[in-house]
C-alpha positions as CSV (number, residue, x, y, z in Angstrom):
1,M,15.2,87.0,11.3
2,S,14.0,89.9,13.5
3,L,17.1,91.9,12.5
4,L,16.3,91.4,8.8
5,V,12.7,92.5,9.4
6,L,13.9,95.7,11.2
7,L,16.3,96.5,8.4
8,F,13.6,95.9,5.8
9,T,11.2,98.2,7.6
10,Y,13.9,100.8,8.0
11,Y,14.6,101.0,4.3
12,L,10.9,101.0,3.4
13,T,10.4,104.1,5.7
14,Q,13.3,106.1,4.2
15,S,12.2,108.7,1.7
16,P,14.1,108.2,-1.5
17,A,16.0,111.1,-3.1
18,P,13.6,112.9,-5.4
19,P,14.5,112.7,-9.1
20,K,16.4,115.5,-10.8
21,P,13.7,117.8,-12.2
22,D,13.3,118.8,-15.8
23,F,14.3,122.5,-15.6
24,Q,13.7,124.9,-18.4
25,L,13.3,128.7,-18.0
26,N,11.2,130.6,-20.6
27,V,13.9,133.2,-21.1
28,S,17.2,133.1,-23.0
29,P,20.6,134.5,-22.1
30,I,21.4,138.1,-23.1
31,F,24.7,137.9,-25.0
32,E,27.1,139.3,-27.6
33,C,29.4,137.1,-29.5
34,S,32.3,137.3,-32.0
35,G,33.0,134.0,-33.6
36,N,33.0,131.3,-30.8
37,V,33.6,133.8,-28.0
38,C,30.6,135.2,-26.2
39,V,29.9,137.5,-23.2
40,E,26.5,136.9,-21.5
41,V,24.3,137.2,-18.5
42,N,22.8,133.8,-18.1
43,P,19.3,133.5,-16.6
44,Y,20.0,130.1,-14.8
45,I,23.1,131.6,-13.1
46,E,21.3,134.8,-12.3
47,L,18.3,132.9,-10.8
48,T,20.7,130.8,-8.7
49,D,22.7,133.8,-7.6
50,V,19.5,135.5,-6.4
51,V,18.6,132.5,-4.3
52,F,22.0,132.2,-2.8
53,H,22.2,136.0,-2.2
54,L,19.0,135.8,-0.2
55,A,20.6,132.9,1.7
56,G,23.5,135.1,2.8
57,W,26.1,134.5,0.1
58,N,27.9,137.7,-0.9
59,S,25.6,139.7,1.5
60,G,28.2,142.4,1.7
61,N,27.7,143.2,-2.0
62,I,25.6,146.4,-1.7
63,T,24.9,147.9,-5.1
64,P,21.9,149.4,-6.7
65,Y,21.3,146.1,-8.5
66,S,21.6,144.0,-5.4
67,Q,19.2,146.4,-3.6
68,E,16.7,145.9,-6.5
69,V,17.0,142.1,-6.0
70,E,16.4,142.4,-2.3
71,S,13.3,144.6,-2.9
72,Y,11.7,142.5,-5.6
73,F,12.3,139.1,-3.9
74,S,12.0,140.3,-0.2
75,S,8.8,138.3,0.4
76,Y,10.7,135.1,-0.6
77,R,13.5,135.2,2.0
78,N,12.0,132.2,3.8
79,H,11.2,130.3,0.6
80,R,12.3,126.6,0.7
81,A,14.8,127.3,-2.0
82,V,16.6,129.9,0.2
83,L,16.5,127.6,3.2
84,L,18.0,124.7,1.2
85,A,20.6,127.1,-0.2
86,K,21.7,127.9,3.3
87,K,22.0,124.2,4.0
88,A,24.0,123.7,0.7
89,L,26.4,126.5,1.7
90,R,27.1,124.8,5.0
91,E,27.7,121.5,3.1
92,G,30.3,123.2,0.8
93,L,28.3,124.4,-2.3
94,E,30.0,127.8,-2.4
95,Y,32.3,129.9,-4.6
96,D,32.7,128.3,-8.0
97,A,30.2,125.5,-7.2
98,I,27.3,128.0,-7.3
99,P,27.5,129.0,-11.0
100,K,28.4,125.4,-11.9
101,F,25.3,124.1,-10.1
102,A,23.3,126.7,-12.1
103,L,24.7,125.5,-15.4
104,E,23.7,121.9,-14.5
105,L,20.1,122.7,-13.6
106,N,18.9,121.6,-17.0
107,S,21.3,118.6,-17.3
108,T,20.3,115.0,-16.9
109,E,22.7,114.2,-14.1
110,W,24.9,116.0,-11.6
111,S,28.6,116.0,-12.3
112,G,31.0,114.2,-10.0
113,Y,32.5,117.5,-9.1
114,L,29.3,119.0,-7.8
115,L,28.5,115.8,-5.9
116,S,31.9,115.9,-4.2
117,R,31.2,119.5,-3.1
118,V,28.2,118.3,-1.0
119,H,29.8,115.0,0.1
120,G,27.8,112.9,-2.3
121,N,24.4,114.3,-1.1
122,K,22.5,113.9,-4.4
123,K,19.2,114.3,-2.5
124,L,20.2,117.8,-1.4
125,L,21.1,118.8,-5.0
126,N,17.8,117.4,-6.3
127,E,15.7,119.1,-3.6
128,L,17.5,122.4,-4.1
129,S,16.9,122.3,-7.9
130,I,13.2,121.5,-7.4
131,A,12.9,124.3,-4.9
132,I,14.7,126.8,-7.2
133,K,12.3,125.8,-10.0
134,D,9.4,126.6,-7.7
135,F,11.0,129.8,-6.6
136,A,11.4,130.9,-10.3
137,R,7.7,130.2,-11.0
138,E,6.3,131.7,-7.8
139,S,8.4,134.9,-7.8
140,N,8.0,135.4,-11.6
141,F,11.8,135.5,-12.0
142,S,11.4,135.6,-15.7
143,A,9.7,139.0,-15.5
144,F,12.5,140.3,-13.3
145,Y,15.1,139.1,-15.7
146,E,13.4,140.5,-18.8
147,N,12.8,143.9,-17.0
148,H,16.5,144.1,-16.4
149,S,17.5,143.2,-20.0
150,G,18.7,146.8,-20.6
151,F,20.8,146.7,-17.4
152,Y,22.4,143.3,-18.5
153,R,23.2,144.7,-22.0
154,E,24.8,147.7,-20.3
155,Q,26.9,145.3,-18.2
156,I,28.1,143.6,-21.3
157,R,29.0,146.9,-22.9
158,L,31.0,148.0,-19.8
159,F,32.8,144.6,-19.7
160,F,33.9,145.1,-23.4
161,K,35.1,148.6,-22.6
162,E,37.2,147.4,-19.7
163,N,38.5,144.3,-21.5
164,S,39.1,145.4,-25.0
165,G,41.3,142.4,-25.8
166,I,38.8,139.9,-24.6
167,F,38.5,138.1,-28.0
168,N,42.3,137.5,-28.2
169,L,42.6,135.7,-24.9
170,P,41.1,132.4,-25.9
171,H,43.3,132.3,-29.0
172,F,46.4,132.9,-26.8
173,E,45.4,130.0,-24.5
174,E,44.6,127.6,-27.4
175,K,48.0,128.3,-28.9
176,F,49.9,127.7,-25.7
177,F,48.1,124.5,-24.7
178,G,47.8,123.2,-28.3
179,E,44.1,122.4,-28.2
180,N,41.0,124.2,-29.5
181,R,37.7,124.6,-27.7
182,K,34.3,124.8,-29.3
183,R,33.1,127.8,-27.4
184,W,34.4,130.4,-24.9
185,V,31.7,132.0,-22.7
186,F,32.4,134.9,-20.3
187,V,29.4,134.9,-17.8
188,L,28.9,138.2,-16.0
189,Q,27.6,137.9,-12.4
190,P,26.4,141.3,-11.1
191,L,25.6,139.7,-7.7
192,E,29.0,138.1,-7.2
193,A,31.6,140.4,-5.5
194,Y,35.4,140.1,-5.7
195,Y,35.5,136.6,-7.2
196,S,35.9,135.1,-10.6
197,Y,35.9,131.4,-11.4
198,S,36.2,129.0,-14.4
199,G,34.4,125.9,-15.5
200,W,34.2,123.7,-18.6
201,M,31.7,121.2,-20.0
202,N,30.8,119.8,-23.5
203,N,34.0,121.4,-24.9
204,T,32.9,124.8,-23.8
205,V,35.0,126.9,-21.4
206,Y,33.2,129.2,-19.0
207,A,34.7,132.2,-17.1
208,F,32.4,133.4,-14.4
209,I,33.2,137.1,-13.7
210,G,32.2,139.0,-10.6
211,I,32.3,142.6,-9.6
212,C,35.5,144.1,-8.4
213,S,34.4,147.7,-7.7
214,T,31.5,150.1,-7.7
215,F,31.7,153.8,-8.2
216,N,28.9,156.3,-8.5
217,G,26.5,153.4,-9.0
218,T,28.5,151.9,-11.9
219,Q,29.8,148.4,-11.5
220,S,33.3,147.4,-12.7
221,Y,33.9,143.7,-13.4
222,C,37.0,141.8,-12.5
223,S,39.4,141.4,-15.3
224,A,39.0,138.5,-17.7
225,S,41.4,136.0,-16.2
226,A,44.0,134.1,-18.1
227,H,44.5,132.2,-14.9
228,E,40.9,130.9,-14.6
229,L,40.6,130.0,-18.3
230,A,43.9,128.0,-18.1
231,H,42.3,125.6,-15.5
232,S,40.2,124.2,-18.4
233,F,43.4,122.8,-19.9
234,V,45.6,122.2,-16.9
235,N,43.2,120.3,-14.6
236,P,42.3,117.6,-17.2
237,A,46.0,117.2,-18.1
238,V,46.9,116.7,-14.5
239,D,44.0,114.3,-14.0
240,R,45.3,112.2,-16.9
241,H,48.9,112.1,-15.6
242,Y,48.5,112.4,-11.9
243,R,49.9,108.9,-11.3
244,E,53.3,110.2,-12.6
245,F,53.3,113.1,-10.1
246,R,51.7,111.3,-7.1
247,E,54.9,109.9,-5.7
248,Y,56.2,113.5,-5.2
249,R,53.3,114.5,-2.9
250,K,55.6,115.1,0.0
251,M,56.6,118.4,-1.7
252,F,53.2,119.7,-0.5
253,S,54.1,119.2,3.2
254,P,56.1,122.4,3.8
255,V,53.1,124.5,2.6
256,R,50.2,122.3,3.7
257,D,49.0,124.6,6.5
258,V,49.1,127.8,4.6
259,M,47.6,126.2,1.4
260,T,44.8,124.6,3.4
261,S,43.8,127.9,4.8
262,M,43.5,129.2,1.2
263,G,41.3,126.3,0.2
264,Y,44.1,124.2,-1.5
265,S,44.0,121.1,0.7
266,G,46.0,118.5,-1.3
267,W,48.9,117.9,-3.7
268,K,46.7,117.5,-6.7
269,T,45.0,120.9,-6.2
270,Y,48.4,122.5,-5.5
271,L,49.8,121.0,-8.7
272,D,46.9,122.4,-10.7
273,E,47.4,125.9,-9.2
274,T,51.2,125.8,-9.7
275,L,51.0,124.9,-13.4
276,V,48.3,127.5,-14.0
277,R,50.2,130.2,-12.2
278,A,53.3,129.4,-14.2
279,F,51.3,129.8,-17.4
280,E,50.0,133.1,-15.9
281,A,53.6,134.2,-15.6
282,Y,54.2,133.4,-19.3
283,Y,51.0,135.4,-20.2
284,I,52.3,138.4,-18.2
285,L,55.7,138.0,-19.9
286,E,54.0,138.2,-23.4
287,T,51.7,141.1,-22.5
288,Q,53.6,143.2,-19.9
289,G,57.2,142.2,-20.2
290,N,59.9,140.3,-18.3
291,L,60.1,142.6,-15.2
292,S,56.4,142.2,-14.5
293,A,56.6,138.4,-15.0
294,E,59.5,138.1,-12.6
295,R,57.7,140.2,-10.0
296,F,54.7,138.0,-10.3
297,I,56.8,134.8,-9.9
298,Q,58.4,136.3,-6.8
299,T,55.0,137.1,-5.3
300,Q,53.7,133.6,-6.0
301,E,56.8,132.0,-4.4
302,T,56.4,134.2,-1.3
303,L,52.8,133.0,-1.0
304,G,54.0,129.3,-1.0
305,F,53.7,128.4,-4.7
306,Y,57.5,127.8,-4.6
307,L,57.6,125.7,-7.8
308,V,56.1,128.4,-10.1
309,G,59.4,129.8,-11.2
310,R,60.8,126.3,-12.0
311,V,57.7,125.3,-14.0
312,Y,57.7,128.7,-15.8
313,R,61.3,128.1,-16.9
314,A,60.4,124.6,-18.0
315,Y,57.7,126.1,-20.2
316,L,60.2,128.5,-21.8
317,E,63.2,126.2,-22.1
318,D,61.6,122.8,-22.8
319,Y,58.0,123.1,-23.8
320,L,57.8,126.2,-26.0
321,S,61.2,125.7,-27.5
322,D,60.3,122.3,-28.9
323,R,56.6,122.3,-30.0
324,N,57.4,119.7,-32.7
325,R,58.1,117.2,-29.9
326,Y,55.4,118.6,-27.6
327,P,52.5,119.8,-29.8
328,T,50.1,119.9,-26.8
329,F,50.4,120.7,-23.1
330,N,49.2,117.2,-22.4
331,S,52.1,115.7,-24.4
332,F,54.5,117.7,-22.2
333,M,53.2,116.3,-18.9
334,P,55.5,113.2,-18.8
335,E,58.5,115.4,-19.3
336,L,57.2,117.8,-16.6
337,A,56.8,114.8,-14.2
338,E,60.4,113.8,-14.8
339,L,61.5,117.3,-14.0
340,M,59.3,117.2,-10.8
341,G,61.1,114.0,-9.8
342,R,64.5,115.7,-10.3
343,W,63.4,118.6,-8.1
344,Y,62.0,116.2,-5.5
345,R,65.4,114.4,-5.2
346,E,67.2,117.7,-4.9
347,G,65.4,118.1,-1.5
348,F,65.4,122.0,-1.5
349,W,61.6,121.9,-0.8
350,K,62.3,120.7,2.7
351,N,63.5,124.2,3.6
352,I,60.5,126.2,2.3
353,Y,58.7,128.5,4.7
354,P,55.8,130.4,3.2
355,E,54.4,133.6,4.5
356,P,51.3,133.3,6.8
357,T,47.7,134.2,5.9
358,L,45.9,136.9,7.8
359,R,44.0,134.2,9.6
360,M,47.1,132.3,10.7
361,A,48.6,135.6,12.0
362,F,45.5,136.5,14.1
363,L,45.3,133.0,15.6
364,K,49.0,133.3,16.7
365,F,48.3,136.8,18.1
366,K,45.3,135.5,20.0
367,T,47.2,132.6,21.6
368,E,50.6,134.3,22.2
369,G,49.8,138.0,22.5
370,V,51.0,140.8,20.2
371,K,52.8,144.1,20.4
372,I,51.7,147.1,18.4
373,Y,54.1,149.6,16.8
374,V,52.4,152.8,15.6
375,A,54.1,155.7,13.7
376,G,54.2,158.6,16.1
377,N,51.6,160.8,14.4
378,L,49.1,158.0,14.3
379,S,49.1,156.9,17.9
380,E,46.1,159.1,18.8
381,S,44.2,158.6,15.6
382,T,40.6,157.5,15.7
383,Y,41.4,154.4,13.8
384,V,44.2,153.2,16.1
385,R,42.4,153.9,19.3
386,N,39.3,152.0,18.2
387,Y,41.3,149.2,16.7
388,V,43.3,148.5,19.9
389,E,40.1,148.7,22.0
390,T,38.5,146.1,19.7
391,L,41.4,143.8,20.0
392,R,41.4,144.0,23.8
393,K,37.6,143.4,24.0
394,A,38.1,140.3,21.8
395,G,40.6,138.9,24.4
396,F,43.9,139.7,22.7
397,K,46.8,140.5,25.0
398,V,48.0,143.8,23.5
399,N,51.1,145.9,24.5
400,F,52.8,148.8,22.7
401,T,56.4,149.0,21.5
402,N,58.4,151.9,20.1
403,R,60.5,149.8,17.8
404,L,60.4,146.9,15.3
405,E,61.4,143.9,17.3
406,S,61.2,140.1,17.2
407,G,57.9,138.3,18.1
408,N,54.4,139.1,17.1
409,L,53.8,142.6,15.8
410,I,51.1,144.8,14.4
411,V,52.7,147.7,12.5
412,I,50.4,150.6,11.8
413,V,52.0,153.3,9.6
414,P,51.3,155.7,6.7
415,L,51.5,154.3,3.2
416,N,54.6,156.4,2.4
417,S,56.5,155.2,5.5
418,P,60.0,153.7,4.9
419,I,58.8,150.8,7.0
420,V,56.2,149.9,4.3
421,R,59.0,149.8,1.7
422,K,60.9,147.5,4.0
423,L,58.1,145.1,4.9
424,N,55.8,145.2,1.9
425,R,55.9,142.0,-0.2
426,Y,52.9,142.0,-2.5
427,V,51.8,145.5,-3.6
428,E,53.5,148.0,-5.9
429,I,53.7,151.3,-4.0
430,R,54.7,154.6,-5.5
431,N,55.2,157.5,-3.0
432,N,51.8,157.7,-1.3
433,S,49.9,155.6,-3.8
434,V,49.2,151.9,-4.3
435,V,49.2,150.7,-7.9
436,L,46.7,148.1,-9.0
437,D,46.3,147.0,-12.7
438,G,48.5,149.9,-13.7
439,V,46.3,152.5,-11.9
440,E,47.6,154.7,-9.0
441,Y,45.2,155.2,-6.0
442,S,46.2,157.9,-3.5
443,R,43.0,158.3,-1.4
444,G,41.0,155.9,0.8
445,V,43.7,153.2,0.5
446,F,44.0,150.7,3.3
447,L,46.6,147.9,2.9
448,V,47.0,144.9,5.2
449,E,49.7,142.2,4.8
450,A,50.6,139.2,6.9
451,L,54.3,138.4,7.0
452,R,56.9,136.4,8.9
453,N,58.7,138.8,11.2
454,P,62.2,139.4,9.6
455,E,63.5,139.9,13.2
456,G,62.3,136.3,14.0
457,G,60.0,134.8,16.6
458,G,56.6,135.5,15.1
459,F,54.4,137.2,12.5
460,V,54.0,140.8,11.5
461,L,50.7,142.3,10.4
462,L,51.5,145.4,8.3
463,M,48.6,147.9,8.3
464,A,49.3,150.9,6.1
465,G,47.0,153.6,4.6
466,T,46.6,157.1,3.3
467,P,46.0,159.8,5.9
468,D,42.2,159.9,5.4
469,V,41.6,156.3,6.5
470,F,43.1,156.8,9.9
471,K,40.5,159.5,10.6
472,R,37.7,157.0,10.8
473,K,36.8,154.0,12.8
474,P,37.7,150.5,11.6
475,S,35.1,149.2,9.2
476,K,32.5,146.7,10.4
477,S,31.2,145.9,7.0
478,G,33.5,142.8,6.5
479,D,36.0,144.4,4.1
480,E,38.7,144.2,6.8
481,S,38.0,140.6,7.8
482,L,39.1,138.7,4.7
483,L,41.2,136.5,7.0
484,N,41.9,133.6,4.6
485,Y,44.2,135.8,2.6
486,H,47.8,136.9,2.7
487,Y,46.8,140.5,2.0
488,F,44.1,142.8,0.9
489,V,43.8,146.3,-0.3
490,Y,40.6,148.2,0.5
491,I,40.0,151.3,-1.5
492,T,37.2,153.3,0.2
493,E,36.9,155.8,-2.6
494,L,35.8,153.0,-5.0
495,K,34.3,150.6,-2.4
496,R,36.8,148.1,-3.7
497,A,38.5,145.2,-1.9
498,V,41.4,143.4,-3.6
499,A,42.2,140.2,-1.9
500,F,45.2,138.0,-2.8
501,E,45.1,134.3,-2.3
């Protein structure tokens, strides 16, 4: 009896989760539409981005606009909303979960996806939404949003200029997947740097587009992504048919470590990504040609998405060639599951060895030591001397070598070195330029790639750049610490970092 009394007392004294608030802002999105395709700056997402920016998310995004945000909201850095946002970030409410949380602020219930991102902590989501509602009122966020309406319209104009075919992309996706969507909304996020995400609700597909570069105060948005939009078709189809694929989950084991470091921690997520990337290869085939599509597939397989080429060919040879039999992508899933079973039984996947991420390479260097190979004319450069000193201060056992040999290596060479042509796996390089989205960059280019050492026995970190980057000290701004990735290109002239998952 005494135990029952104690339990009863305990539950009486626990504070219940506050209800989800009624959340309505008195401002409307700024947008431009053509038919059912719209580009907008959404006030709910912008408000949430402001709070999470103050909480430290994307703190490296330094633009005139972010500085205006920091100035206007500086007195609210210790607001309860900001403190709860910091807690939510620690719980896992980050990346795509931030704009999705924003879209659900005025919904009646939180989605299962958002709840899963915070380990079912509904109380935290409710408290955060209440605090953000208070933040909006107390800071007069609506006035800030309305005062920047001209800026938001200019962002939409720039996005149209950079993505002239934006209204054709939804039609391409609907035709491939055999389903139509009620609306397509591209949401610009001027406080989000280097990332783009997707989401879908109520038969509407959202693409959340961040900034990829800033030049002379002008922001350039990441390209509208066929990849991100395709998730709105692929993920639900995989959900419906996952039982047919589940028995082949051992195919994830060869790439588990590298995929987990990239945020893809299970077979289901890996399957989603593989099917989307195979579609992306088809999109590249149709828009850029076969050579570009094959180069894309090779890169994906090097990263560890070793089934992309097989799925891509299944799309071409089985799915697209017989649309009478497979009118929708969903109707093709049983056939794809049968093909997956055939590939599983072949057993080739047991011999897959993906390239490491930068983080994996650095962890190996820290525990085993590393040798540094530097092209002769760079050995006394400001960059190399400071970089080696930084490694030693961090506890790395560092020695120099005058040749490419087996074991763990850091290779520091000019971008036009023959060694770069030998080792480079991910980036198109022409002479002393790196090519991104068809544009050549020949100044301020800094390229980093993590690879398995072709001589065996360890990993190679390839660091290549144009001459000007080696005249400065290594950056401490965070651009050179994107350690979850396989590679990144940092273009100092544009203040642009391009990271590859």
